N, C-alpha and C positions, 0 to 999 in steps of 0.2 A: 306550682299551685296556681289554679285559676278559679275565678268565681263562676258560678253557674249563671250569673247575670251578664248581660251583654256589655255593660259598662266597664268591664275589666276587673282586675282584682280590687278588693276593698282595701281600705287603709290598714286594717289589721292583717289581712293577707300579705300585703306588701311588707309590713313589719316582720312577719314570720319569715318571708323570703329573704329579707335583709339579714336576719339573725343566722339563718342557714348559710348564706353566702359568706358572712364574716367568719363563722366557724370553719367552713371549708377552706377559706383563704389561708388560715393559719395551721389547720390540721393537715397532716400528711407530708409536711416538709421533711419530717424525720422517718418517713416510710409507712406510717399508719394513718390513713385518711379518716379513720373513725374516732380519733382521739387527739388531744393536745398533749405533747410531751412537756416536761418542765421548761425546756428551752423555747418551745412554741408558745407556751403560756406566757412566758416572760416577754417574748416578742409582741404578742397580742396586747399585753398590759402596757408596754412601753409605747406602742403605736396607737391603739384604740382608746386607752384610758391614761394617756400621758400626763394629763393634769393631776391625776391621782398619784401616779408613781413619782413624778418629779417633785411633788410637795411633801413626800414622806421623808422624815428624818431617820427612820429606822430602816436600814438596808435589808433586813430580813422579812419585811412585811409581806412581800409577794410570795416568798417561800412558805410562810405560815398560811397564807390564803390558799395556796395550792394544796397544802396538806389537809386543811379543813374541808375544802371542796371535794377532795379525792375520797369519796365515801367507801370505795372498795379497796383502798390502799394499794393500787397497782402502779402508782407513780405517774399516772396519766389522767386526763380529764376527758370523759366521753361527753356526748352532747347533753345528756341529762344533767351531769355534774356541772357543765358549763352554764346551763340554764339556771342552776341554783345561784350562780354568781350574778347573772343578769337579773333574775328576780329579786335578789337581795338588794342590788343597786337601785332597781326601780322602786322597791319598797322604801328605801332610805330617801330617795328623791321625793316620793309621794308624801312621806312624813314631813319633809321640809316645806313642801307646797301647802299642805293643809294646816301647818302650824303658823303660817303667816296670817296677819290680822285680816286680810282681805280675801281669805280663801273660803272654803265651804262653811255654810252655817252649821251650828251644832245639831246633832241628831236628838230627837225627843224620845 
């Protein structure tokens, strides 16, 4: 992905490139580069979101997350399903940020 402007990719374009690169780093280790298997998803979670998985008291939370994200019930996460995870995490972080007393002013 490259911007049509001479200054190189924008911050948003770099973020998208980064998400694509992360997905591709974990997808395909089990033979299908277009999706994350359960094992690949677990590796992704334990590496990229280690603070989340290490602080869980429930060992089945990652399995339940995968089942909830797997919209077509094929036992794998395609890029669209993976983005649902990323979007949900971003939304949860945003809620935390805006709920702090020094965040955004209330809308009228």
